[in-house]
VMD Tcl script that draws the C-alpha trace (Angstrom):
set ca {
  {-6.98 -7.28 -33.43}
  {-6.66 -7.52 -29.54}
  {-9.69 -8.88 -27.95}
  {-11.88 -7.16 -25.81}
  {-11.83 -6.82 -22.21}
  {-14.77 -6.00 -20.15}
  {-15.06 -3.35 -16.60}
  {-16.08 -6.16 -15.18}
  {-13.51 -8.85 -16.32}
  {-10.66 -6.57 -15.48}
  {-12.28 -6.61 -11.86}
  {-12.48 -10.62 -11.10}
  {-8.85 -10.66 -12.69}
  {-7.77 -8.10 -10.12}
  {-9.35 -9.41 -7.45}
  {-8.38 -12.98 -8.19}
  {-4.54 -11.41 -8.34}
  {-5.07 -9.63 -5.14}
  {-6.74 -12.87 -3.12}
  {-9.62 -11.30 -2.21}
  {-11.99 -13.92 -4.08}
  {-10.82 -16.13 -2.00}
  {-8.27 -16.18 1.35}
  {-5.23 -18.18 0.98}
  {-3.21 -19.85 3.49}
  {0.00 -18.77 1.80}
  {2.59 -17.65 4.29}
  {2.46 -14.08 5.52}
  {5.99 -13.34 3.64}
  {5.45 -14.43 0.55}
  {1.75 -13.17 0.32}
  {3.83 -9.48 0.65}
  {6.15 -10.18 -1.64}
  {3.04 -11.31 -4.11}
  {1.30 -8.35 -3.51}
  {3.91 -6.33 -4.53}
  {4.28 -4.61 -0.75}
  {1.43 -3.22 1.36}
  {0.77 0.29 0.88}
  {1.12 1.30 5.40}
  {2.02 4.68 6.60}
  {-0.20 4.28 9.07}
  {0.94 2.13 11.76}
  {-1.53 -0.87 11.88}
  {-4.30 -0.51 9.43}
  {-2.58 -2.78 6.91}
  {-2.92 -5.65 9.43}
  {-6.75 -5.69 8.32}
  {-5.16 -5.69 4.58}
  {-3.81 -9.05 5.46}
  {-7.14 -10.53 6.95}
  {-8.54 -9.98 4.41}
  {-6.36 -12.05 2.24}
  {-4.52 -14.55 4.52}
  {-7.30 -17.14 5.91}
  {-6.57 -17.30 10.24}
  {-3.88 -14.56 9.82}
  {-2.84 -13.57 13.16}
  {-1.62 -9.96 13.59}
  {0.69 -11.34 15.95}
  {2.61 -13.12 13.85}
  {2.77 -10.37 11.46}
  {3.93 -8.20 14.40}
  {6.97 -10.48 15.10}
  {7.78 -10.95 11.83}
  {8.43 -6.70 12.11}
  {10.56 -7.34 14.75}
  {12.19 -10.11 13.41}
  {13.62 -7.73 10.58}
  {11.83 -10.29 8.06}
  {8.84 -7.43 7.15}
  {9.96 -3.93 7.15}
  {8.01 -0.55 7.02}
  {9.70 1.83 3.91}
  {9.30 4.33 1.64}
  {9.04 3.07 -1.82}
  {6.01 3.33 -4.47}
  {4.87 6.67 -4.95}
  {7.90 7.30 -2.27}
  {4.60 6.52 0.46}
  {6.01 3.89 3.02}
  {5.01 0.12 2.47}
  {5.54 -2.83 4.27}
  {7.78 -5.30 2.59}
  {9.92 -7.83 2.77}
  {13.26 -7.75 3.24}
  {14.54 -8.89 0.01}
  {11.85 -6.75 -1.57}
  {12.98 -3.53 0.34}
  {16.51 -3.88 -1.01}
  {15.71 -4.97 -5.00}
  {13.12 -2.22 -5.29}
  {14.28 0.79 -3.32}
  {17.66 1.15 -5.96}
  {15.16 1.33 -8.46}
  {12.26 3.63 -7.50}
  {15.16 6.08 -5.58}
  {14.74 8.29 -8.45}
  {10.96 8.87 -7.22}
  {11.93 10.19 -3.96}
  {14.51 12.13 -5.25}
  {11.85 13.67 -7.56}
  {9.59 14.69 -4.54}
  {12.43 15.67 -2.17}
  {13.40 17.72 -4.61}
  {9.97 19.92 -5.76}
  {9.37 19.85 -1.83}
  {12.72 20.31 -0.21}
  {15.09 21.60 -3.11}
  {15.59 25.16 -2.49}
  {15.81 24.91 1.14}
  {18.73 22.32 0.87}
  {20.77 25.51 -1.85}
  {24.40 24.49 -0.68}
  {24.73 21.57 0.95}
  {26.94 19.05 -0.21}
  {24.31 16.12 -0.71}
  {27.34 13.62 -0.82}
  {28.58 15.00 2.47}
  {24.47 15.30 4.05}
  {24.06 11.67 2.97}
  {27.53 9.98 4.68}
  {26.42 12.52 7.77}
  {22.83 11.21 8.02}
  {23.67 7.65 7.31}
  {26.38 7.76 10.72}
  {24.40 9.24 12.82}
  {21.15 7.09 12.11}
  {23.68 3.85 12.13}
  {24.62 4.62 15.14}
  {20.97 4.95 16.78}
  {17.58 5.03 15.04}
  {16.37 8.70 15.10}
  {13.24 10.38 14.22}
  {13.61 13.30 11.53}
  {13.39 16.00 14.27}
  {16.24 14.13 15.88}
  {17.81 13.91 13.36}
  {17.45 17.42 11.83}
  {18.83 18.91 15.14}
  {21.93 17.13 15.06}
  {22.51 17.71 11.39}
  {21.95 21.18 11.87}
  {24.95 21.38 14.15}
  {27.13 20.34 10.78}
  {25.04 22.95 8.35}
  {23.61 25.83 10.50}
  {22.18 27.73 8.02}
  {20.14 25.17 6.65}
  {16.52 24.27 7.42}
  {16.34 21.33 10.30}
  {13.33 19.92 8.88}
  {14.69 20.28 5.20}
  {17.93 18.51 6.07}
  {16.19 15.48 7.66}
  {14.07 15.24 4.49}
  {17.46 14.85 2.11}
  {18.74 12.40 4.43}
  {15.42 10.43 3.24}
  {15.92 10.59 0.15}
  {19.73 9.89 -0.26}
  {19.41 7.39 2.31}
  {17.07 3.69 2.13}
  {15.65 4.22 5.87}
  {13.27 1.80 7.55}
  {10.74 2.84 10.04}
  {12.16 0.57 13.01}
  {9.61 -1.03 15.81}
  {7.82 -0.81 18.16}
  {6.47 1.56 15.64}
  {4.07 -0.80 13.79}
  {4.13 -3.19 15.98}
  {0.25 -4.96 16.22}
  {-1.04 -3.37 19.63}
  {1.48 -0.91 20.16}
  {3.55 2.45 19.10}
  {6.46 3.81 19.00}
  {8.05 6.88 17.88}
  {8.96 7.48 13.95}
  {12.53 6.55 14.15}
  {14.43 5.67 11.41}
  {17.64 3.69 10.64}
  {19.30 2.67 7.59}
  {18.11 -0.24 5.59}
  {21.66 -2.15 5.18}
  {22.33 -1.71 8.60}
  {19.11 -2.47 9.79}
  {18.84 -5.82 7.74}
  {22.72 -6.74 8.19}
  {23.21 -7.57 4.60}
  {22.86 -6.30 0.96}
  {24.76 -8.75 -0.45}
  {23.30 -10.87 -3.59}
  {20.32 -9.01 -3.69}
  {20.61 -7.46 -6.75}
  {18.86 -4.26 -7.79}
  {15.41 -4.67 -9.24}
  {15.03 -3.74 -13.25}
  {12.15 -2.32 -14.77}
  {10.81 -5.08 -16.36}
  {11.07 -6.88 -12.94}
  {8.84 -4.37 -11.70}
  {6.09 -4.34 -14.44}
  {5.74 -8.12 -14.03}
  {5.41 -7.56 -9.90}
  {2.85 -5.19 -11.20}
  {0.87 -7.32 -13.16}
  {1.02 -10.30 -11.02}
  {-0.80 -8.62 -8.46}
  {-2.86 -5.49 -10.31}
  {-3.10 -7.06 -13.79}
  {-4.74 -6.68 -16.47}
  {-2.84 -3.48 -16.53}
  {-1.98 -0.69 -18.95}
  {1.15 1.20 -19.04}
  {-0.16 4.45 -17.05}
  {-1.12 1.92 -14.53}
  {2.19 0.73 -13.86}
  {3.52 4.23 -13.54}
  {0.91 5.73 -11.10}
  {1.40 2.63 -8.92}
  {5.44 2.69 -8.78}
  {5.94 6.77 -9.21}
  {8.36 5.52 -12.15}
  {7.68 7.20 -16.01}
  {8.68 6.64 -19.26}
  {7.50 2.83 -18.75}
  {6.14 2.10 -22.35}
  {9.10 1.04 -24.02}
  {9.84 -1.61 -21.04}
  {6.34 -2.80 -21.59}
  {6.32 -2.99 -25.29}
  {9.41 -4.85 -24.94}
  {7.96 -7.47 -22.64}
  {6.73 -10.70 -23.98}
  {2.80 -10.17 -22.63}
  {-0.56 -10.57 -24.21}
  {-2.76 -7.79 -25.26}
  {-5.83 -6.80 -24.23}
  {-8.51 -3.49 -25.35}
  {-11.47 -2.16 -23.42}
  {-14.62 -0.50 -24.25}
  {-12.57 2.98 -25.08}
  {-9.55 1.55 -26.91}
  {-6.90 1.69 -24.23}
  {-4.36 -1.22 -24.95}
  {-4.08 -3.50 -21.40}
  {-0.85 -6.04 -20.68}
  {-0.72 -9.17 -18.56}
  {1.42 -11.96 -18.15}
  {0.81 -15.05 -20.10}
  {-0.81 -17.65 -18.57}
  {-1.89 -14.93 -15.60}
  {-5.53 -15.83 -13.90}
  {-8.39 -14.26 -15.38}
  {-11.51 -15.39 -14.06}
  {-14.93 -15.38 -15.68}
  {-16.22 -11.76 -15.34}
  {-19.53 -13.54 -13.16}
  {-17.07 -15.33 -10.78}
  {-19.02 -14.12 -6.89}
  {-16.92 -12.05 -5.29}
  {-17.25 -12.01 -1.69}
  {-17.89 -8.93 0.77}
  {-14.43 -7.37 1.82}
  {-14.14 -4.63 4.30}
  {-10.81 -3.18 3.48}
  {-8.21 -0.76 4.84}
  {-7.90 2.47 4.58}
  {-4.69 2.91 2.19}
  {-5.28 -0.43 0.24}
  {-3.18 -0.04 -2.64}
  {-6.41 -2.07 -4.78}
  {-7.82 1.41 -5.05}
  {-4.07 3.15 -5.20}
  {-2.45 1.48 -8.33}
  {-4.28 2.07 -11.41}
  {-4.56 5.17 -13.12}
  {-8.44 4.63 -13.79}
  {-10.01 3.11 -10.81}
  {-13.46 2.17 -12.70}
  {-12.82 -1.12 -12.22}
  {-13.45 -1.29 -8.49}
  {-14.87 2.04 -7.68}
  {-18.53 2.87 -8.90}
  {-19.57 5.92 -9.98}
  {-21.38 6.58 -6.91}
  {-17.97 5.79 -5.09}
  {-16.11 8.13 -7.02}
  {-18.49 11.13 -6.03}
  {-18.52 9.71 -2.18}
  {-14.98 9.97 -2.20}
  {-14.58 13.02 -3.55}
  {-16.55 14.66 -0.49}
  {-13.63 13.25 1.89}
  {-11.08 15.64 -0.36}
  {-9.64 18.13 2.09}
  {-10.38 16.42 4.92}
  {-7.32 14.15 5.60}
  {-9.20 11.12 5.90}
  {-8.64 8.43 3.98}
  {-12.02 6.40 3.95}
  {-12.02 1.90 4.24}
  {-14.28 1.03 1.86}
  {-16.69 -1.69 1.30}
  {-16.75 -3.79 -1.68}
  {-19.98 -5.94 -2.04}
  {-20.21 -7.89 -5.73}
  {-16.36 -6.74 -6.60}
  {-16.77 -3.45 -6.19}
  {-17.29 -0.26 -3.67}
  {-20.92 -0.01 -1.79}
  {-19.82 2.04 0.96}
  {-17.14 2.63 3.61}
  {-16.61 1.49 7.16}
  {-15.49 2.75 10.83}
  {-15.02 1.57 13.82}
  {-15.67 3.48 17.33}
  {-15.02 2.19 20.91}
  {-17.52 3.50 23.71}
  {-18.19 1.88 26.92}
  {-16.54 -1.26 26.76}
  {-18.03 -1.59 23.03}
  {-16.47 -1.81 19.86}
  {-19.37 -0.62 17.46}
  {-18.26 -1.33 13.51}
  {-20.38 1.15 11.43}
  {-21.60 0.61 7.55}
  {-22.08 3.36 5.37}
  {-23.76 2.99 2.21}
  {-23.12 4.42 -0.67}
  {-25.78 3.71 -2.57}
  {-28.56 0.41 -1.65}
  {-26.54 -2.85 -0.70}
  {-29.02 -5.67 -1.64}
  {-27.24 -8.33 0.55}
  {-26.66 -6.03 3.81}
  {-26.83 -9.41 6.26}
  {-23.35 -10.26 4.57}
  {-21.77 -7.01 4.84}
  {-22.80 -7.57 8.38}
  {-21.46 -10.58 9.10}
  {-18.14 -9.92 7.66}
  {-18.30 -6.69 9.75}
  {-18.52 -8.65 13.35}
  {-15.78 -11.49 11.70}
  {-13.99 -8.09 11.63}
  {-14.58 -7.32 14.74}
  {-13.06 -10.21 16.44}
  {-10.05 -9.20 14.45}
  {-9.80 -6.24 15.91}
  {-10.52 -6.77 19.07}
  {-11.18 -9.71 20.06}
  {-13.04 -11.05 23.34}
  {-14.45 -7.99 23.94}
  {-18.37 -6.35 23.52}
  {-19.17 -5.81 19.72}
  {-21.96 -3.65 17.79}
  {-22.62 -4.19 13.77}
  {-24.69 -0.88 13.00}
  {-25.96 0.54 9.83}
  {-25.00 4.14 10.28}
  {-26.38 6.64 7.82}
  {-26.83 6.37 3.78}
  {-29.29 3.53 1.34}
  {-29.53 0.44 3.49}
  {-31.09 -1.85 1.14}
  {-32.67 -2.37 -2.33}
}
mol new
graphics top color blue
foreach p $ca { graphics top sphere $p radius 0.5 }
foreach p [lrange $ca 0 end-1] q [lrange $ca 1 end] { graphics top cylinder $p $q radius 0.2 }
display resetview
């Protein structure tokens, strides 16, 4: 029988893979690749995700890597925008292309009826190769060729058919710009020698960053389906939880003791830690799940606080009269509130260096 793994042991293993038990001194690009990318549909909050994981992280360094094209933001897992290395952009997109296809067909398929998709891809790529465009600009340009089709659907069709990166200044630290796109191979001026990632390689990347994991976990993270046969054919170790579910992991992967201390972390709103498992109880408590349901329908993804490795509340930032305030919103009593406040002050130094700062407990139970 497979050995038993507890929820707390899953928590500590995942935090170790996520570089959240201690900050690393590994280079930014190496960390981004290790994590399989960071979800990054917001222009800037993902910088906090790297700050949480890299000792002495400087936002300007990652921003410069977007400008130098070492890093890019592109639709990948779950067809959401991810920050990835140039190499992972070219290797991963062919494999997860089917996810974007499935989601685009579901939403825009009828509005693209009668449009030759090969022609659409060629026309869209040619336009974006000349200069980056927003989808609104691209749709208007394509409407001249397909006047009876919805311009928005035409633009989204190109997003599905052609790998597109969001180009700077969008996403640069302290700056912003239009959501403009360029073909990935044109933007990176490369592609030769980068082989498409195989399903087994993608599974390994997930286990490297999020394991141990079930087949459903890998599928939740990637958006791909039918990975059971892929996982079963791999040389992996197996565990089971109290409910009898089977978890897979890489042989020799770090699995710390369940009692290893976990420091306070103030996570950003779309951190993949909370989005990459079918069962998220390894990091989200029952009280946390109830609190998150309260955000449903608000179009707001809260920024979660981890205490002892599990969700304990969320945090907010406001700016008024020259002061930046980090608000702590506990969902349940927090025993070591001082540690949360100290981490909040460190985060404020990163988010608003040199300014006036304040940390406040704004609502909810504060401490045991």
